[in-house]
C-alpha positions as CSV (number, residue, x, y, z in Angstrom):
1,M,-18.3,27.1,-37.6
2,E,-19.7,24.7,-35.0
3,Q,-23.2,23.3,-35.4
4,P,-25.5,23.8,-32.4
5,G,-25.9,20.8,-30.2
6,I,-22.8,19.0,-31.4
7,R,-19.6,18.9,-29.3
8,D,-16.4,16.8,-29.0
9,G,-16.2,14.3,-26.2
10,P,-19.3,12.7,-24.8
11,I,-22.2,12.7,-27.2
12,F,-24.7,15.5,-26.6
13,I,-27.8,16.1,-28.6
14,S,-29.4,19.3,-27.5
15,E,-32.6,19.1,-29.6
16,L,-33.7,15.9,-27.9
17,G,-32.1,16.7,-24.5
18,L,-30.2,13.4,-24.6
19,S,-26.7,13.1,-23.2
20,L,-24.5,10.0,-23.5
21,S,-21.1,9.6,-21.8
22,K,-18.3,7.1,-22.0
23,V,-18.8,3.8,-20.3
24,N,-15.9,2.7,-18.0
25,T,-15.4,-1.0,-18.0
26,G,-13.1,-1.0,-15.0
27,M,-10.2,-2.6,-16.9
28,A,-8.5,0.7,-17.4
29,D,-8.7,1.4,-13.6
30,V,-7.2,-2.0,-12.8
31,K,-4.3,-1.4,-15.3
32,N,-3.7,2.1,-13.8
33,N,-3.8,0.8,-10.3
34,F,-1.5,-2.1,-11.3
35,W,1.3,0.2,-12.5
36,L,0.7,2.8,-9.8
37,G,1.2,0.0,-7.2
38,A,4.2,-1.4,-9.0
39,G,5.9,2.0,-9.2
40,T,5.1,2.8,-5.6
41,G,6.3,-0.6,-4.5
42,A,9.6,-0.1,-6.4
43,V,10.3,3.2,-4.7
44,I,9.6,1.6,-1.3
45,I,11.9,-1.3,-2.1
46,I,14.7,1.0,-3.1
47,I,14.4,3.1,0.0
48,I,13.8,0.4,2.6
49,D,16.2,-2.1,1.1
50,L,19.1,0.2,1.9
51,M,18.3,0.1,5.6
52,I,16.8,-3.4,6.1
53,P,17.7,-5.7,3.2
54,F,15.0,-8.5,3.4
55,L,12.2,-6.3,4.7
56,G,12.4,-3.9,1.7
57,P,11.1,-6.2,-1.0
58,L,8.5,-7.8,1.2
59,L,7.1,-4.5,2.3
60,G,7.4,-2.9,-1.2
61,G,5.7,-6.0,-2.7
62,F,3.0,-5.8,-0.1
63,V,2.3,-2.2,-0.9
64,A,2.4,-2.9,-4.6
65,G,-0.1,-5.7,-4.2
66,F,-2.3,-3.8,-1.9
67,I,-2.6,-0.8,-4.3
68,A,-3.1,-3.1,-7.4
69,K,-6.7,-4.1,-7.5
70,G,-7.7,-7.6,-8.6
71,D,-7.2,-11.1,-7.5
72,I,-4.2,-12.6,-5.6
73,M,-2.2,-13.3,-8.7
74,N,-2.6,-9.7,-9.9
75,A,-1.2,-8.5,-6.5
76,G,1.7,-10.9,-6.8
77,K,2.4,-9.7,-10.4
78,A,2.4,-6.1,-9.2
79,G,4.9,-7.0,-6.5
80,F,7.0,-9.0,-9.0
81,F,7.2,-6.0,-11.4
82,A,8.0,-3.7,-8.5
83,G,11.0,-5.9,-7.7
84,I,12.1,-5.9,-11.3
85,M,11.8,-2.1,-11.6
86,A,13.8,-1.6,-8.3
87,T,16.4,-4.0,-9.7
88,V,16.8,-2.0,-12.9
89,V,17.3,1.2,-10.9
90,I,19.9,-0.4,-8.7
91,A,21.6,-1.9,-11.8
92,F,21.8,1.6,-13.4
93,V,23.4,2.9,-10.2
94,I,25.9,0.0,-10.2
95,L,26.8,0.5,-13.9
96,A,27.1,4.3,-13.5
97,S,29.9,3.8,-10.9
98,M,31.8,1.5,-13.4
99,I,31.9,3.9,-16.4
100,S,35.1,5.9,-15.9
101,P,38.0,3.4,-16.1
102,P,39.0,1.6,-19.4
103,I,37.5,-1.8,-20.0
104,A,40.7,-3.8,-19.5
105,E,40.8,-2.7,-15.8
106,Y,37.4,-4.0,-14.8
107,I,36.6,-7.0,-17.0
108,S,36.4,-9.3,-13.9
109,E,34.3,-6.7,-12.1
110,V,31.8,-6.6,-15.0
111,G,31.4,-10.4,-14.7
112,T,30.9,-10.1,-11.0
113,G,28.5,-7.2,-11.6
114,Y,26.4,-9.3,-13.9
115,F,26.3,-12.1,-11.4
116,L,25.2,-9.7,-8.7
117,F,22.6,-8.2,-11.0
118,I,21.0,-11.6,-11.7
119,T,21.2,-12.4,-7.9
120,I,19.6,-9.1,-7.0
121,T,16.9,-9.5,-9.6
122,L,15.9,-12.9,-8.3
123,Y,16.1,-11.8,-4.7
124,L,14.1,-8.5,-5.0
125,A,11.5,-9.9,-7.5
126,L,10.9,-13.1,-5.6
127,F,10.5,-11.5,-2.2
128,A,8.4,-8.7,-3.7
129,F,6.2,-11.3,-5.4
130,F,5.7,-13.0,-2.0
131,G,4.8,-9.7,-0.5
132,G,2.3,-9.0,-3.2
133,L,0.7,-12.5,-2.7
134,I,0.4,-11.8,1.0
135,A,-1.3,-8.4,0.2
136,G,-3.7,-10.0,-2.3
137,A,-4.6,-12.6,0.3
138,V,-5.1,-10.0,3.0
139,R,-7.1,-7.7,0.7
140,R,-9.4,-10.6,-0.3
């Protein structure tokens, strides 16, 4: 049986008429906006990079940095993580196409695939980082 005036969640005291709620520090909002920006930027990178290769990571990093609140470096980090997330998705697509043949047939292709994966990672993450820095500077 529940006592009168006591509830779960924000503190509520009915006898005195007092009500206290949670205090938001703003750090949770920054963290949520950071990952929302990074995820949105990654999707934009994947979509636009198929059509216009160098514009995709710049625009995706810009969007990630613009959505992520904070200073210039926070915007750059959001763009950087957007580039890394886009790279992981692209790597899964590349690896999924290499699964069917036996390993002896594509050992050289696997080495080339790893080289391309590292190159794509550096390319997407670096350009998305620059796009995030530009967004942080514009937002400021």
